[in-house]
Residue, then its C-alpha position, 0 to 999 in steps of 0.5 A: m500500500v502506497i501512502e500519498a504525501v498529498y491528498l487531492p479531492h478524489n482520494e482524501p481520507y475523509l471524503g464521503r463524511t456527511q458533515l464534511l459534505e455539508f461543510d464543502k457545500a457551505i464554503p462556496a455558498a458563503m464565498q459567492r454570497n460574500m463576493a456579491v456583498a463585497a461588490r456592493t460595499f463599494e457602492i454604498k456608505m456602510s453602517p458601522q455593523q456592515a463595515a465590521a462584517s466586511e472585515i470579519v466575514p472574509q477572515g472567517i471564510s479564509i479560516a474555513l478554507s484552511v480548516r477544509e484543506l487541513i482535513r483534506q490532508g489529514y491534519l485533524f488536530s490542526a483543523t480542530i485548533l482553527l475551529r475556535p477562531l472560526l467560531e469566534r468570528t461567526a459568533l462575533v458577527f452576530y453579536l455585533l449585529d445585535t449589539p450596536a453599542a459594541v460596534t464602536a468599541w470594536h472599531n476602536g480596538w476594544s480592550r480585552s476587558d470590554q470584549p465578550s468572552l468566548p462563552k458569551l459569544i457562543e451563548h449569543l450565537l446559540s440563542r440567536t440561531g435557536n440551536s442547542g446541542t449537548l454542550g453548553a456554551k461554557e463547556l464548548a469554549t472550554m473544550l476549544h480552549k484546551v485544544e488550543i492550549w494543551g493539545q487535547a484534540l476533540p473526538i471526530a464524529 
């Protein structure tokens, strides 16, 4: 058996996983929507929320693409580490949209003490989307923090 040093879309080790397929579908859809919105940002005077989202969303898409490529190459630990910044950016966009007072602080480079914690961002995201999982916001934030700091990988479903 020959092990390939680089995997391609046709022979990657996790190809066919249902959740990965959904992620594969979500990325190009997000990129298309972002390109359409980005084109409009040059035609309008953006609100502070729009200006913030126009910075944060492309970062999130870039991280998602990085996560996907790391999974393709079988680097699950590295992909798992990037879940935290991806989730932070996703939750932050919704938080800033729903908390206009925070947008000014964000644009001014808010101090760490003024920033919402990761559990607070996750809690806000979960409440906004109506999504509830088996983990609470604090537990999920703790798991992501441990992956980042101590190298404890999350189990892959």
